[in-house]
N, C-alpha and C positions, 0 to 999 in steps of 0.2 A: 493297663486298661483291659480288663477281661471282657468288657462289653464288645470289643471288636471280635473276639473269638465267639461270643454268643451270636452276634449278627452273622458271622460266617457260617455258624452251625444252622441258624434259621434258614439262610439262603440254600445251604446244601439240602435240607429237608424239603424246602419248597421246590427246588429243582427236581428232586426225586418224585414228588407228588405230581408235578406238571408232566413229567415224562411218562408216569404210569398211565395217564389218561390221554396221552398225545395232545396235551393242551399247548397253549402259546405263552400265556403269562398269567400272573396272579393279579386279579382285580382288587381283592381285599384280603387282608390278613388280620386275624383276631388273636391277640396275645394276652396271656394272663401272667403278670409278674408281681409276685407277692411283695408287700411293703418291707418285709424283713429278709428279702432274698439276697440283699447285698448288691443288687443291680441298680445303678444310677440311671434313671430314665433319660435325663439330658445327655449323658455320655453315650447311651445306646443310640439315641436319635442322631448324635453327631457321627458315630461309627456307621450307622445305617446309611446315611447319605453317601459316605465314601464307598461303602461295600456294595451297594445295590446298583451302581451305575452299570448300564448295559446288561442287566440281568432280568430274570423273570419277575423280580420284585421292584424294578426301577420306579414304576409309576403307581404301585399298589397303594390303596388307602390303608393306613395302619390304625388299628383300634387296640388300645391297651387298657385293660382293667387291672387294678391293683388291690387284690384282697388284703384285708387287715390281718395282722398276726393274732392268732389265738393259740392258747396252750391249756393243757390239763395238768394240774399240780400232782406230782407223784406222791405227795404226803397227805393232802386232804381231799384230793379228787375234784377240786374246784376248777371250773373252766373260766379263764380270764383272758382279757386282751393284753397283748404285749406290743410294744413299739420297738423294742430292741431284743435281740436274741438272748441276752443274759438277764432280762427282767425276772424278778422273783414273784412268787404268788402274792397277790394283793390281799388275800385272806389270812394266810398263815406265815407268809414271809419265806416259805421254803424255796430254795434255789433250783430244785430238781423238777423237771417238767417234761411233758411230751408236747412238742409243737405240732399242732394239727392243721393250721393254715398260715399262710403268709410267706412261705419259702418257695412258692410255685414259680416255675418258669416253663410255661406251656404254650404251644401253638394250639389254640382252641378250634380254629376254623380257617380254611382257605377257600376263597371263591376264585375259581380258575376259569379262564376263557380259552 
């Protein structure tokens, strides 16, 4: 379950940011987790509950956005939506592409008190 290590990493970053401004805790956290990132949101939520007890993120409101996956075909330069990392181009069927969105795992914003 790599979601536990992701939750731990988010907590480490939040701790650093709270310390930088001599804050007390995080009121809200905004995450961006791409739909083809391989991260299972229910697993992350389960790990989150376990990981955040007695931390700066314990009672934080968590907001998660899930950008869709998009790629540009290396053969015909067509931009298309993908739901799996190995999807081929819908126009020419080419398997080679550059993934432009959908793999994100970002902390977009922290509201600290």
